[in-house]
RODO-2510 file (C-alpha; in nm, 4 decimals, decimal comma):
residues 308
     n   res          X          Y          Z
     1     m    14,5547     7,3101     8,2052
     2     r    14,3855     7,6145     8,3744
     3     r    14,0084     7,5381     8,4572
     4     v    13,7746     7,8200     8,3292
     5     a    13,5657     7,9729     8,6005
     6     r    13,1962     7,8960     8,5844
     7     p    12,9776     8,2207     8,5226
     8     k    12,7842     8,3193     8,8332
     9     v    12,3959     8,3117     8,8394
    10     a    12,1808     8,4386     9,1300
    11     v    11,8286     8,3161     9,1581
    12     l    11,5348     8,4602     9,3512
    13     l    11,2584     8,2175     9,3857
    14     g    10,9338     8,1634     9,5789
    15     p    10,5670     8,1098     9,5732
    16     t    10,3133     8,3267     9,3757
    17     a    10,2316     8,6678     9,5412
    18     v    10,5103     8,6456     9,8009
    19     g    10,6648     8,9777     9,6594
    20     k    10,9466     8,8734     9,4218
    21     s    10,9051     9,1489     9,1782
    22     a    10,9593     9,4270     9,4234
    23     v    11,2488     9,2517     9,5886
    24     a    11,4049     9,1685     9,2530
    25     l    11,3879     9,5320     9,1529
    26     a    11,5654     9,6608     9,4648
    27     l    11,8264     9,3973     9,4346
    28     a    11,8925     9,4295     9,0666
    29     r    11,9082     9,8157     9,1000
    30     s    12,1666     9,7926     9,3922
    31     l    12,3738     9,5393     9,2053
    32     a    12,3573     9,7117     8,8626
    33     g    12,2273     9,3856     8,7439
    34     e    11,9615     9,2693     8,5152
    35     i    11,6557     9,0276     8,5685
    36     v    11,5855     8,7009     8,3703
    37     n    11,2189     8,5991     8,4002
    38     a    11,1428     8,2477     8,5196
    39     d    10,7835     8,2529     8,5120
    40     s    10,6266     8,0124     8,2455
    41     l    10,3356     8,2380     8,1748
    42     q    10,5163     8,5933     8,1580
    43     v    10,6940     8,4750     7,8397
    44     y    10,3699     8,5177     7,6490
    45     r    10,2573     8,8296     7,5021
    46     r     9,9073     8,9744     7,5836
    47     l     9,9081     8,7831     7,9217
    48     d     9,9941     9,0820     8,1461
    49     i     9,7559     9,1428     8,4186
    50     g     9,6834     8,7844     8,5153
    51     t    10,0535     8,7044     8,5218
    52     a    10,1597     8,9946     8,7433
    53     k    10,3916     9,0866     8,4659
    54     p    10,6421     9,3709     8,5412
    55     t    10,5188     9,7067     8,4205
    56     l    10,6823     9,9110     8,1519
    57     e    10,8024    10,1501     8,4103
    58     e    10,9689     9,8677     8,6138
    59     r    11,1228     9,7273     8,2947
    60     a    11,2731    10,0659     8,2124
    61     a    11,4162    10,0881     8,5687
    62     v    11,5799     9,7465     8,5281
    63     p    11,6124     9,5371     8,2151
    64     h    11,4203     9,2313     8,1918
    65     h    11,4888     8,9253     7,9689
    66     l    11,2519     8,6551     7,8609
    67     l    10,9418     8,8519     7,8919
    68     d    10,6988     8,8724     7,5853
    69     v    10,9014     8,6329     7,3799
    70     a    10,6054     8,4189     7,2435
    71     e    10,2711     8,4679     7,1052
    72     p     9,9912     8,2900     7,3144
    73     d     9,9582     8,0080     7,0348
    74     e    10,3305     7,9607     6,9780
    75     p    10,4815     7,6517     7,1368
    76     f    10,6933     7,7362     7,4597
    77     d    10,8175     7,4795     7,7060
    78     a    11,1122     7,4116     7,9495
    79     a    11,3436     7,3120     7,6612
    80     r    11,2985     7,6430     7,4648
    81     y    11,3243     7,8362     7,7951
    82     c    11,6498     7,6586     7,8627
    83     r    11,7910     7,7514     7,5194
    84     e    11,6684     8,1098     7,5177
    85     g    11,7565     8,1689     7,9019
    86     r    12,1166     8,0398     7,8557
    87     l    12,1632     8,2711     7,5580
    88     a    12,0624     8,5493     7,7899
    89     l    12,2795     8,4662     8,0587
    90     a    12,5779     8,4305     7,8207
    91     a    12,5113     8,7856     7,6914
    92     l    12,4965     8,9363     8,0313
    93     e    12,8201     8,7309     8,1172
    94     r    13,0008     8,8925     7,8143
    95     r    12,8864     9,2391     7,9299
    96     g    12,9869     9,1758     8,2876
    97     v    12,6375     9,2378     8,4238
    98     p    12,5200     9,0295     8,7185
    99     p    12,2193     8,8095     8,6380
   100     l    11,9326     8,7639     8,8695
   101     v    11,6906     8,4967     8,7660
   102     v    11,3513     8,5630     8,9099
   103     g    11,0369     8,3478     8,9029
   104     g    10,8210     8,0797     9,0564
   105     t    10,8306     7,8175     8,7936
   106     g    11,0467     7,5515     8,9484
   107     l    11,0929     7,3310     8,6375
   108     y    11,2143     7,6403     8,4355
   109     i    11,4746     7,7275     8,6989
   110     k    11,5969     7,3803     8,7154
   111     a    11,6251     7,3481     8,3366
   112     l    11,8103     7,6722     8,2996
   113     l    12,0566     7,5867     8,5715
   114     y    12,0995     7,2093     8,5110
   115     g    11,9672     7,1203     8,1664
   116     l    11,6951     6,8809     8,0938
   117     f    11,6930     6,4978     8,0684
   118     r    11,5843     6,3623     7,7439
   119     e    11,2242     6,2486     7,7505
   120     g    11,2355     6,1035     7,4023
   121     a    11,0557     6,2099     7,0813
   122     a    10,6859     6,2788     7,1023
   123     d    10,4910     5,9617     7,0137
   124     l    10,1898     6,0682     6,8069
   125     a     9,9989     5,7520     6,8439
   126     i    10,0264     5,7608     7,2225
   127     r     9,9276     6,1370     7,2221
   128     r     9,6141     6,0549     7,0025
   129     r     9,5069     5,7730     7,2300
   130     l     9,5463     5,9830     7,5464
   131     h     9,3481     6,2687     7,3850
   132     q     9,0667     6,0120     7,3047
   133     e     9,0798     5,8937     7,6613
   134     l     9,0632     6,2360     7,7839
   135     g     8,7294     6,2802     7,6091
   136     e     8,6065     5,9503     7,7374
   137     l     8,7278     5,9532     8,1060
   138     g     8,7685     6,3412     8,1648
   139     l     9,0848     6,4982     8,3116
   140     a     8,9839     6,3819     8,6525
   141     g     9,0028     6,0117     8,5388
   142     l     9,3447     6,0752     8,3812
   143     h     9,4782     6,2597     8,6922
   144     q     9,3695     5,9637     8,8953
   145     r     9,5623     5,7272     8,6612
   146     l     9,8784     5,9366     8,7007
   147     t     9,8282     5,9362     9,0874
   148     a     9,8162     5,5695     9,0810
   149     l    10,1275     5,5242     8,8363
   150     d    10,3396     5,8257     8,9509
   151     p    10,2125     5,9737     9,2790
   152     a    10,5108     6,2069     9,3033
   153     t    10,4475     6,3865     8,9555
   154     a    10,0816     6,3853     9,0322
   155     a    10,1296     6,5561     9,3623
   156     r    10,3154     6,8394     9,2097
   157     l    10,0767     6,8975     8,9194
   158     s     9,7323     7,0790     8,9392
   159     p     9,4579     6,8344     8,8881
   160     q     9,3484     7,1058     8,6152
   161     d     9,6687     7,1073     8,4271
   162     s     9,5741     6,8914     8,1184
   163     y     9,8846     6,9840     7,9241
   164     r    10,1215     6,8351     8,1919
   165     i     9,9147     6,5525     8,2960
   166     l     9,8815     6,4278     7,9284
   167     r    10,2624     6,4937     7,8780
   168     a    10,3499     6,2865     8,2143
   169     l    10,1379     5,9952     8,0878
   170     e    10,2746     6,0235     7,7428
   171     v    10,6356     6,0069     7,8625
   172     m    10,5491     5,7160     8,0893
   173     a    10,3817     5,5144     7,8091
   174     a    10,6708     5,5912     7,5734
   175     t    10,9532     5,5165     7,7948
   176     g    10,8054     5,2710     8,0538
   177     r    10,9359     5,4819     8,3471
   178     p    10,7429     5,7440     8,5742
   179     l    10,8390     6,1009     8,5046
   180     s    10,9408     6,1448     8,8781
   181     s    11,1881     5,8514     8,8092
   182     l    11,3490     6,0271     8,5017
   183     f    11,3847     6,3475     8,7119
   184     a    11,5683     6,1603     8,9848
   185     a    11,7899     5,9606     8,7384
   186     h    11,8999     6,2844     8,5833
   187     g    11,9671     6,4548     8,9083
   188     f    12,0036     6,8016     8,7658
   189     r    12,3646     6,8091     8,9010
   190     e    12,5745     6,9124     8,6077
   191     s    12,5409     7,2852     8,6087
   192     p    12,7711     7,5006     8,4048
   193     y    12,7043     7,7809     8,6469
   194     r    12,7977     7,8855     9,0035
   195     v    12,4750     7,9349     9,1612
   196     l    12,3336     8,1264     9,4732
   197     k    11,9627     8,0643     9,5429
   198     l    11,7583     8,3032     9,7475
   199     g    11,4037     8,2046     9,8433
   200     l    11,1286     8,4239     9,9728
   201     s    10,8786     8,2931    10,2155
   202     l    10,6106     8,4341    10,4351
   203     p    10,3765     8,2899    10,7138
   204     r    10,0953     8,0994    10,5507
   205     e     9,8174     8,3316    10,6675
   206     e     9,9981     8,6411    10,5352
   207     l    10,0772     8,4692    10,1809
   208     y     9,7107     8,3501    10,1532
   209     r     9,5945     8,7062    10,2479
   210     r     9,8237     8,8475     9,9645
   211     i     9,6973     8,5821     9,7151
   212     d     9,3361     8,6700     9,7767
   213     a     9,4033     9,0551     9,7643
   214     r     9,6051     9,0310     9,4651
   215     a     9,3385     8,8310     9,2643
   216     e     9,0820     9,1132     9,3535
   217     a     9,3250     9,3714     9,2582
   218     m     9,3879     9,2067     8,9127
   219     l     9,0142     9,2139     8,8404
   220     a     8,9992     9,5786     8,9311
   221     q     9,2961     9,6375     8,6972
   222     g     9,0969     9,4929     8,3946
   223     w     9,1916     9,1278     8,3962
   224     l     8,8570     9,0177     8,2741
   225     k     8,8891     9,2427     7,9605
   226     e     9,2306     9,0956     7,9049
   227     v     9,0778     8,7548     7,9027
   228     e     8,7847     8,8534     7,6872
   229     a     9,0262     8,9923     7,4240
   230     l     9,2370     8,6811     7,4269
   231     r     8,9269     8,4598     7,3883
   232     q     8,8215     8,6520     7,0902
   233     d     9,1553     8,5704     6,9020
   234     y     9,2444     8,2206     7,0367
   235     p     9,0637     7,9014     7,1338
   236     p     8,9994     7,8379     7,5053
   237     g     9,1854     7,5250     7,5040
   238     l     9,5125     7,6733     7,4309
   239     k     9,7839     7,5909     7,6749
   240     p     9,8283     7,9435     7,8386
   241     l     9,4570     8,0182     7,8395
   242     q     9,4243     7,6789     8,0536
   243     a     9,6503     7,8441     8,3173
   244     l     9,5465     7,9525     8,6676
   245     g     9,3021     8,2293     8,6606
   246     y     9,2690     8,2570     8,2837
   247     r     9,0676     7,9336     8,2714
   248     h     8,8503     8,0305     8,5572
   249     l     8,7563     8,3664     8,3657
   250     i     8,6862     8,1838     8,0498
   251     a     8,4533     7,9596     8,2302
   252     h     8,2868     8,2742     8,3794
   253     l     8,2547     8,4301     8,0281
   254     e     8,1017     8,1032     7,9115
   255     g     7,8414     8,1322     8,1676
   256     r     7,9420     7,8552     8,3827
   257     w     8,0359     8,0415     8,6959
   258     s     7,9336     8,3964     8,8222
   259     l     8,2326     8,6423     8,8574
   260     a     8,2152     8,6110     9,2278
   261     e     8,2413     8,2209     9,1965
   262     a     8,5145     8,2482     8,9555
   263     l     8,7148     8,4823     9,1939
   264     a     8,6722     8,2457     9,4997
   265     l     8,7942     7,9504     9,2895
   266     i     9,0873     8,1554     9,1560
   267     q     9,1811     8,2480     9,5073
   268     r     9,1504     7,8980     9,6318
   269     d     9,3447     7,7335     9,3400
   270     t     9,6132     8,0014     9,3728
   271     r     9,6530     7,8954     9,7278
   272     h     9,6844     7,5345     9,6291
   273     y     9,9460     7,6301     9,3746
   274     a    10,1486     7,8343     9,6179
   275     k    10,1681     7,5282     9,8268
   276     r    10,2985     7,2998     9,5508
   277     q    10,5516     7,5662     9,4692
   278     l    10,6779     7,5708     9,8342
   279     t    10,6862     7,1966     9,8382
   280     w    10,8962     7,1938     9,5183
   281     f    11,1355     7,4660     9,6362
   282     r    11,1639     7,3408    10,0116
   283     a    11,3046     7,0182     9,8541
   284     d    11,6187     7,1945     9,7427
   285     p    11,8701     7,2215    10,0285
   286     e    12,0611     7,5058     9,8367
   287     v    11,7951     7,7620     9,8828
   288     r    11,8659     8,0249    10,1603
   289     w    11,5277     8,1400    10,2870
   290     f    11,4273     8,5107    10,3739
   291     s    11,1297     8,7190    10,4353
   292     p    11,0555     8,9723    10,1720
   293     g    11,1526     9,2593    10,4195
   294     q    11,5182     9,1207    10,4551
   295     v    11,6462     9,3012    10,1291
   296     e    11,9785     9,4274    10,2956
   297     e    12,0665     9,0781    10,4205
   298     m    11,9947     8,9297    10,0612
   299     l    12,2002     9,2112     9,9074
   300     g    12,4889     9,1438    10,1311
   301     l    12,4907     8,7830    10,0255
   302     l    12,4646     8,8762     9,6599
   303     e    12,7522     9,1336     9,6742
   304     e    12,9759     8,8960     9,8210
   305     f    12,8823     8,6221     9,5775
   306     f    12,9424     8,8428     9,2846
   307     s    13,2565     8,9949     9,4192
   308     d    13,4273     8,6579     9,5012
***
C-alpha cells in the first residue's frame, strides 16, 4: 500500500521581542503562505498592545490564523489550541497554501506538532485543596513545593504563573508523577507532519535592549488604557490578566506600584521569560538558528522544504 505523504509545516520560533513578526511577514509574503499564531495570549480578543499582536494592516498583507479566537474569560489551553490549530493546518493543506507557525509558546507548538499526553481528568477535590493552600501559603510557597517535587517543571515556569503552578501540582497529586516525567514519557515524537523549525536568536545584550525598549513603546501606544478597560469588565485574577505585563499594570492601577516601578518590573520579568523560552527551544535539536537579519537564508530553506 502506498503511504500518504505527511503535510509539511514550517515553524518560526524564538524568544519574545526577537523580531518574529517582521520576519514572519517577509517570509510568508515571499512564499505566498499564511501564518498560524502560536502565542498563547494572542488568541484572546482585546489583549492587543501588551501581546504585540499583529496589526490589522499586517493581517491584511498576510492572512493570520488563531488570532482573536477567544474572549478573555473563555477557557483556552494547549489542548484547544492543538484542535483548532490542526483544523487551520488542514484547511491550508487543502488549499495548497504553505503554513508558517509563528510564536514563542513552546508548549503550544509542541502540542500542535506532536499532540498532548493525557493528564487525566481534573480532580476537583485536589483543585479545591490547592486553592485553599494558595490562600494559606501564598504562591511563593506552592512554587517552592513544586521546585522540591519537580524541579524541571518549576524551572520553566514563572514563579508568578499561578495557573500553571497549580496545574502542575494538581497533575502530580492526581497521577503520582511529576509533570516533567509525563512530558518525557510522551516524548512528543508521533507527529503527523513533516516539520522544518527555524529559530531566531540575538546576542543577550541586544535582546534585552529590545525587550526594554518594547515595553516602553507599548506604554506609549496605550497599553495602560487597554488594561484599564479590561479591568473594568473582568476580574483581575482571570488567567490572561495574570500574564506578564498585564498583572504588573493591574498592580499599578491598584496602587501597589508606581508606573515607573511597574515598567521596571515588566522589563525585568520579560527578560527572565525570554531566558526560559530560550532554554526550552535550545533543548530541541531540530531547530535551525538564525539572526533576524538572515531572511534570505531562511527563505532559501523554506523554498527547498516546500518544493521537495
